[in-house]
N, C-alpha and C positions, 0 to 999 in steps of 0.2 A: 769654827769655820762655818761661814754661811753657805747655804746650798744655792747654786747658780743654775739658771737656764740660759736660753739663747741670747743672742746679741743683735742689736739693731741701732744703726746710726740715726740720729734725728732727721726729720724730713728736710731740714735746711742744710744738712751736711755738717753740722757742728758737733757738739759733744754728744756722746751716746745717750739714748733714752733708756732709763732704767727704772725699775720699780722695787722699792724696799717693801717686802711683804711681811705681814704678821708682826708689826711693830707695836710695842707698848708705849704709851704716851703719858706725860704728866700734863693734865688739862690746863694747869696754870701757865704752861709754856707754849700753848697752842692757840692760834686765833682762827676763827671762821669754821671750826669743826668741833662737833660735840661727840665725845666718846674717848675712851682711854685705850683703844686699840685701833689700828688703821693700816692700810697700804698707802705708801707714799710714792707717787709718780714724779720723776725728775726728768726735765728736758732742757737742753741748752743751759745747763748750770743753775736752773731755778726749779723750785717746787711747782710742778704743773697742776697736780691734783692730789687731794687727800680724800680717800674713800674708805668705806668699811672693808674689813678683812674679807678676803675671798672674792673681791671684785675681779672679774675676768680681765686678764691683761691683753692688750692688742697683740695680734699675731707677730711672733718673732722678736718681741721686746725682751731685753735682758732683765731677768728678775732675780732678786736675792732674797732668800728666806731668812729673815732676822731671827726666826725661831724664838720669838717672845722677848727679845732683848728690848730694854728701854732705850728709846731714841729721843735725844735731847738736842736743842740747838747747839751748834759749836760754841766752845768756850772762848772767852776773851781774857787775855792777861794784859792789863793796861800799864804794867810797869815791869820792864825787862831791859837788860843790857847785853846786847849780842856780842860785844867785844870783850866781855869779862867771862871768866870760866867758872867762877864760884870757888876758886882756890886762892892762891896768894896774889894779891893785886899787883905787887911789884913785879912778879914774873909775867903777869898778863901784859903789863905796860911795856915790857922789854921785847914783846913779840914784834916781828916785822909786819908791815901792812899786808903782805901776802898771807902770812900765817893768821892774822886777824880775820881776813876775808874767808880763808879756808875753814877756820873754826866756826865762824858765824853761820855758814851754811849748815853745818852739822847741828849747831845749837838751835837754829830755827826749826829744823826738821825734827829735832827731839821734842820741842814744844808741840809741833803738829801731831806727832804720834801719841802725845799725851792727851789729845783732844782739843788743843787750843788752836782753832782755825784762824784766829786773829790775835796778833800780838802788837803791842805798842812799845817801840824801843825809845826809852827816855834818855838816851845819851850813849854814843859809841865813838870809839877812836876812829880817826881818819874817815868819818862819814860812811863806815862800812855798812850800816843798816840801810842807808839810802840806796847805795848801789845794789845791795841784795834785794831790796824791795823792787827795784827796777827789773832785775833779772827774773824774779818770780813772776811779776806782772807780764813780762814778755814771753813767759812760758819756757824760759831756758833752764830753770831749776824748779823742782817741786818744793813747795814751802807754804807756810801760812800767809795770810794777808798781813802785811807789815805796815804799820803807821810809824813813821820815823821822824825824830826831832833833829838829827844831826848832832853837833856838839852842844854841850851845856854852857850857857852863858853865866858867868860868875864874876863877882868883884875880885879885885886883887886881894888875896888872903894868904896868910901863912898856911902851908900844907897843900896848896894847889898843885905843886909839882908832883905830889904823890900819884896824881891821876894822869899825868903826862898829857897825851893827846885827847883826853876826854873833855877838857875844858877850853873855852874861849874867854879870856878876861876882858871885861868892859866896865869902866867906872864912869859914873855921871851919865846924864840923859843923852848927850850927843853920841858918846861911844856906844851906849846901849842900842840906840836906833841903828847905828851903823852895823853892829853885831847882828841884830835881827835881820837886816837886809842881806848880810853875807850868808847867813844860814838858809834863808829863803832862796837865795841865788843858787845854792848848792843842791836845792831840792827838798828841803825840810817840809814836812806836812804841818808841823806846829813848832812852837818854841818852848824849850825847857830852860829854866833858870834855877839858880840856887837862892833860896829865900832865907835860909838859916845855915848855921854850921852843920856838918855832917858827922854821923857816927864813924864813918869809914875814913874821914879826913883827919890826920894826926894833929892838925892845927885848929880844928873846928870845935866849937861848943854847940851841941845839937839844938838847944833852945834859943840861941842868940841870933837876932836879926842881923843880916849882913848887907841887905839893900834897904835904902830909905823908901818911904812910901812914894815919893816923887819918882824915884828910879823904877819902882815896880809899875807905876802908872805909865811911865814912858815905854816900858816893855810891852804892856798890854795895848797901848795906843798904836805902837809900831806894828804889832802883830795884826791888830784889827785892820790897819791900813792895807795889809797884805791878805786880808780875808781869812785869817786864821786865829788861833787862840794860844794861850800860855798855860803851861804846867809848871808849878813851882815846888821844888823840894823844900819842905817846911815841917819842922818839928815843934817850934815854940809858939805860944799863944799869941804874942804880939804880932809876929810875922804872919800868922794865920789871919788875924783880923785885918792887917794891912793888905794882905793878898785879896781878901774878900772885897774890901773897899775899892781896891784898884781894878777889880773885875777879872781876876785870874779865873780861868775855867776849871782846872783840876789842881787840887792841892794834895801833893803826894805825901803820904805818911800821916800828916796831921796828928802827931803823936800826943801833944800836950795841949789840951783844950779846956777852957772853963765854960761855964754855962752861957756866958755872953757870946762866946765864939760859936757855940752850937746854935743859938738863936739867930745869930747873924747869917749862918749858913742857910737856915730855914727861911729867913726873910729874903735872901738874895735871889734864890731861884736860878742863879747863873754860876755859882761856885759849888764844886762837888769834891767830896773826899774820896781819895783812892788809898784805902788802907793797904799796908804791906806787912802783915803779921809774920809771915815766914822769916823774913830777914831779921826782924828784931829779936825773935825767939832764937833764931840760929846764931846771931852774933852774941847774944847773952849766954849762950850755951857752949859753943865750940868755934874757935877761930885758930888759924895758924899761929905759930910762935912769934912770927914777925908782925903780927897784928893784934897782940893782946890788948893794946890801948882801946880797941873797938869794943871789947867785952865789957869793960867798966862803963862806957858810955851807953851801951845798949841796956845794961841792967838798970841804969839810972832812969831811963824813960819807960821801961817795961810796965811798971806799976801805973804810971800816968796813962799810958795808952789802953790799959785794961779797963780803967774806970771811964775815961773820956769817950772811947769808941762805943762802949755799951750804952752810954747816955745818948750819943748821937743816933744809934740804932733805935733806942726806945723813943726818941723824938720823931722818928719816921723819916730821917734823912735818906735820900737816895744815895746809897754807897756803891762805889765801883769795886772792881776786883783786880788787885795787883799782887805781885809776889816779890819783885826785885830779883828775879832769877839772874844769875851771873854774878851778883854781888856775893862777897864772902858770907857764908859758906854754901850758898845755894847752887845746886847742879841743874843745868838745863834739862828739861824733860820731867822734872819732879815738881812741876807747877801745881799739880793736883794735891799736894800736901796742904795747901792753903785752905781747901774745903774743910777738912777735918779739924784743922787748927782753929778756924773761926767758930766751929761748934764747941770745941773743948774749952777754948780760952774765953770767948765772949758769950757762949750759950745761945747763939743765934739759931733760929729755926732753919732746918735743912732746906726748905723750899726758898727761903729768903736768900740763903747763901748761893744757891744755884742761880737765882734771879740776878744776884750781883755779878755773876760771871757770864750772864747772857743778856737779858733785856735791859738791866740797869746800865751795864757798860755800853751797850749799843745806844741807849738814850743819851748818856753823857757825851759820847763821841759823835752824836748827831747822825748815827747810822741805823737807827731803828726802822727806817722805811724798808731796808733790805736785810737786816740782820736782827738777831736777838730772840726770835720766836720761830716756831714752825707754822708757816702760813703760806697758802697758795700765792705765788708771785714773788716770794722772797728768795734770796740766794740760798741754794741748797748746801749750806754748811751745817753738818750734823754729826753727832757721835752716837754710838751704840754701846751699851754696857749690859752686863749680866747682873740681874738683881736690882731691887728697888732702892735707889739712892736716898729716898725719904726714910727708909728703915735703917739704913747704914750709909751715911754720907762718905765714909772712908772708901766705899766702892769706887769713888771717883779719883782715888789716889793710885795712880799707875795701874789702872784696871780698865782702860778703855779698849774695847774689842774691835770697834769699827770706827773709822773716821771718813767722813765724806766732806770734801772741800771743793766748792764750786761745781757741784754735781758729779764729781769723780770720786770713786772709792780709792783712797790712798792708803788705807790700812784695813785688813780684814777680808780681803778677797778670797 
């Protein structure tokens, strides 16, 4: 529990002015300030000033003693499904729209309490993520920043019915352009499509392309016309290469890559990988009896993703941070498992993994002007944890003591 002193509303009458005192910092995640300890002053939702510990606070300002906790930028989960619970997908799909919405509120807040101040929903039933985003932005509900895609655009495929309201089917360039415009009309921030078969789809083969290059290009062109980008579900090498050539911004999973695909990522500068290790390991290890078909497919790609992603990391590619929370068997709020898994499975450095969940994801999403590091002027989205995560990254697994979102302390008062 943090020690608290007085309270003062900002001079403009907006959000309270507060100071987080005695913070420990990771210098790699701080801009414009030298030192590994600081007091951080927040006003109107942004970081106003970073100063040496012990700096005298203005009279009447609310101060919180962080008592030496490590303060990091708020985390971003770039791959989440708010209408899925992590249990049996068939049961999730049977929920009413009201139940979907009710559950989505809790699921989003679970991620926020785990330190994920920004989440990107890459496909939800009944556009529930779009409506929830709007409610949070309007101040009606406490929750993380949500970037929402609406429904997933997919070609007509055997097994699509398994996901009920999650998909919009579109075949050929004309239907695809129409589908993109429909999702944008509903309020989507970006467009999500299926580029290959899915592990969780009973009719899909994970590495098999399901859209042609021409169709992929049509999606990208239609999205660009609406000033946004495309994220593609993609496990197989050929579809990955086609997605890069087509100009897809984020390639989700990117499980099976050869050396040419990695080089294409490096040369493009416009296509980025969002790995989701938690879901692949989870599906390969434990699934409901009704979903045993998922286990075999996950095990099939697990060896590929272990080798390919390590090569991508060694090649210096800018990797994002995703988990696939909500997909079987991942429970919302346990997003932090991904930190330790990337260390254990791929042998990545702790600081690099934390960067993937902060500044890397902010850069990929085009939000690094306001998010991703601790810097004066940036939005005050931060987390506080006990203990150095560079010594033990598992400290980021369900061990976040303090969460600050938009300059307000939402956990740890």
